[in-house]
C-alpha positions in Angstrom: 16.9 1.2 2.7 18.4 3.5 -0.3 16.6 6.5 -1.2 15.3 7.1 -4.7 16.6 9.7 -6.9 13.5 11.8 -6.8 14.4 11.7 -2.9 14.5 15.1 -2.5 11.9 16.7 -5.0 9.3 14.5 -3.0 10.5 15.9 0.7 10.3 19.7 -1.4 6.7 19.1 -2.6 5.5 18.2 1.1 7.6 21.5 2.0 6.0 23.5 -0.7 2.3 22.3 0.7 2.8 22.9 3.9 5.1 26.1 4.0 6.1 27.6 7.2 4.4 24.3 9.3 7.1 22.1 7.4 9.1 20.7 10.2 12.1 18.6 9.1 12.8 17.3 12.2 9.3 15.4 11.8 10.5 13.7 8.8 13.4 12.6 10.0 11.7 11.4 13.3 8.6 10.1 11.1 8.5 6.5 12.8 8.1 8.3 16.6 6.0 11.4 15.5 3.2 8.4 14.3 3.7 6.8 17.3 3.2 9.4 19.8 0.5 10.8 17.6 -1.5 7.2 18.2 -0.6 7.3 22.1 -2.3 10.9 22.0 -5.5 10.4 20.2 -5.6 6.3 21.2 -7.9 5.3 18.3 -6.2 3.8 15.0 -9.8 5.0 13.4 -9.5 8.6 14.3 -5.5 8.6 13.6 -6.0 7.3 9.8 -9.1 10.4 9.5 -7.1 13.3 11.3 -3.1 12.2 11.4 -0.6 14.9 10.0 2.6 13.3 11.0 1.0 10.6 8.2 1.9 12.9 5.5 5.8 13.0 6.9 5.5 9.1 7.5 4.4 8.9 3.8 6.5 11.2 2.1 9.7 9.0 3.9 8.7 5.5 2.6 8.1 7.6 -1.0 11.3 8.8 -1.0 12.9 5.2 -0.8 13.3 2.6 -2.8 11.1 0.7 -1.1 8.1 0.7 -3.1 9.9 0.1 -6.6 9.6 -3.5 -6.9 5.9 -3.2 -6.5 5.4 -0.8 -9.5 7.1 -2.3 -11.6 5.1 -5.8 -11.2 2.0 -3.3 -12.0 4.1 -2.6 -15.2 4.7 -6.1 -15.6 1.6 -7.2 -16.2 -0.7 -4.3 -17.3 -0.2 -1.8 -19.9 -0.1 2.3 -19.8 -3.7 2.6 -20.2 -5.3 -0.1 -17.6 -7.8 1.2 -15.2 -6.1 1.0 -12.0 -7.6 1.0 -8.7 -5.0 2.5 -6.0 -6.4 1.3 -2.8 -5.3 2.9 0.8 -3.5 5.8 -1.0 -2.6 7.8 1.7 -0.3 10.8 0.0 -1.0 8.8 -3.9 3.1 8.8 -4.5 2.4 5.3 -6.4 -0.6 6.8 -8.2 0.7 9.8 -9.2 4.2 7.7 -10.6 1.8 5.2 -12.5 -0.2 8.3 -14.0 2.9 9.8 -15.3 3.5 6.4 -17.1 0.4 6.9 -18.7 -2.1 4.4 -16.3 -5.6 5.4 -15.6 -5.7 5.2 -11.7 -8.3 5.8 -9.1 -7.6 6.8 -5.3 -9.5 5.4 -2.5 -8.5 6.5 1.3 -10.1 8.0 4.2 -10.7 11.3 4.0 -7.9 12.8 5.9 -5.3 15.3 5.4 -3.1 12.7 3.2 -6.4 12.9 0.8 -6.2 17.0 1.1 -2.6 16.5 0.2 -3.0 14.3 -3.2 -6.1 16.6 -4.1 -3.1 19.4 -4.3 -0.6 17.3 -5.6 -2.9 16.6 -8.6 -3.7 20.3 -9.1 -0.2 21.2 -8.8 0.5 18.8 -11.6 -2.9 19.4 -13.8 -4.0 16.1 -13.2 -7.3 15.2 -12.8 -8.3 11.7 -11.3 -11.2 10.3 -9.2 -10.5 10.2 -5.6 -12.9 8.3 -3.3 -13.8 8.8 0.0 -13.9 5.3 1.6 -16.2 6.5 4.3 -18.5 8.6 2.3 -18.5 6.9 -1.6 -19.8 4.3 -3.3 -16.2 2.5 -4.6 -16.9 0.9 -8.4 -15.5 -1.8 -10.2 -13.8 -2.5 -13.5 -10.9 -1.9 -12.5 -7.9 -3.8 -14.7 -6.1 -4.3 -11.4 -6.3 -3.1 -7.8 -3.0 -2.5 -5.4 -2.5 -1.8 -2.4 0.9 -1.7 -0.5 1.5 -1.3 3.1 -1.9 -1.3 3.6 -3.2 -4.5 4.4 -1.8 -5.0 7.7 -3.5 -1.9 8.8 -6.9 -3.5 8.8 -8.8 -5.5 11.1 -9.9 -8.2 8.8 -7.5 -9.1 6.1 -9.9 -11.5 4.3 -12.7 -9.2 3.9 -10.1 -6.7 2.6 -9.1 -8.9 0.1 -12.7 -9.6 -0.9 -13.0 -5.8 -1.7 -10.4 -5.4 -3.9 -11.3 -8.8 -5.5 -14.9 -7.6 -6.4 -13.8 -4.6 -7.9 -10.6 -5.6 -9.9 -10.0 -8.5 -12.5 -6.2 -8.2 -11.0 -5.1 -8.1 -6.7 -1.7 -7.3 -6.6 -0.9 -6.9 -2.3 2.3 -7.5 -0.2 2.0 -9.1 3.4 4.2 -8.0 5.7 6.5 -10.6 8.2 6.9 -8.8 11.5 10.1 -7.3 13.0 11.1 -6.8 16.8 10.2 -3.0 17.6 7.7 -2.9 14.3 5.0 0.4 15.4 1.4 -0.6 16.9 -0.5 0.4 13.8 0.9 -2.7 12.2 -1.6 -5.6 13.0 0.4 -8.9 12.6 -1.3 -10.6 9.6 -1.9 -14.9 9.1 0.6 -14.6 5.9 0.3 -18.5 5.3 -3.4 -18.7 5.3 -3.1 -15.1 2.8 -0.3 -17.3 0.9 -2.6 -20.1 0.8 -5.5 -18.0 -0.3 -3.8 -16.3 -3.3 -2.3 -19.3 -4.3 -6.3 -20.9 -4.8 -7.2 -17.9 -6.0 -5.4 -17.5 -9.5 -2.4 -16.8 -8.5 -0.2 -15.5 -10.8 3.0 -14.0 -9.4 4.6 -14.6 -6.0 7.7 -13.0 -4.8 9.3 -12.0 -1.7 11.3 -8.7 -1.1 13.5 -7.3 1.3 13.4 -10.3 3.4 9.5 -10.1 4.6 7.4 -8.3 1.9 5.6 -11.5 0.3 4.0 -9.9 -2.8 1.4 -12.1 -4.6 -0.4 -10.8 -8.1 -3.5 -13.4 -8.5 -6.3 -13.1 -10.9 -9.5 -14.3 -9.0 -11.6 -17.2 -10.9 -8.9 -18.2 -12.6 -6.4 -21.1 -12.3 -3.6 -20.3 -10.9 0.3 -20.6 -12.3 1.9 -24.1 -10.7 5.2 -22.4 -10.5 4.1 -19.5 -8.5 1.8 -21.1 -6.1 4.4 -23.8 -5.5 6.6 -21.0 -4.7 3.6 -19.1 -2.1 2.6 -22.4 -1.1 6.8 -23.2 0.2 6.8 -19.8 1.9 3.4 -20.5 3.7 5.1 -23.8 4.9 7.8 -22.0 6.1 5.8 -19.5 7.9 3.7 -22.2 9.5 6.7 -24.3 10.8 8.2 -21.2 12.3 4.9 -20.4 14.0 4.8 -24.0 15.2 8.3 -23.7 16.7 7.9 -20.6 18.5 4.4 -21.8 20.5 
């Protein structure tokens, strides 16, 4: 994956935040660091609420161009000034970029080191934005668009996860990752064919496959799906279902 032009700035900001505790080797070994921390803690729920290794992991992903097409889809469908919900925001790199483009972004995640870093980043930029604790706060609705990038593969019930976004926003934008060999234990295998069918039946507006395995769906619950988008999503669902039967 290609580095973003601002990759060095992402690393420098984490270094400024951590100070003498910053260890570049942890950034270079971010996936191994996460696996080691999970093995030590032994509980995903605790990991997501306590992990400092996640700072390095999320910074590494923010340094790459992986999510550029996802944010481009946000800009394609809603104008600056729109109210966005960054659900499962982590260190907030996506929302910070969208804030800089003029969107109103609210952040939501568990209280953890990543959220503390996000609050510091907002303060460093002189910005204010709501940051909701998913364990303690009542998450409001009324958003123009709710997005979750590389989040749904971490949850226990992906359909309940989508239902929560659907209650809070007019548009929902998520990506669904196909598994790959050597996948981290933190990624749960998703029922992608069923999730694509859900989106196709729920007002699907666009579908695209990125990076060979990331299915990006934008849908508007309660509306009629756009035929071309629904047909493309259902073709992808049929391909995945056929692959599953062949491997059974």
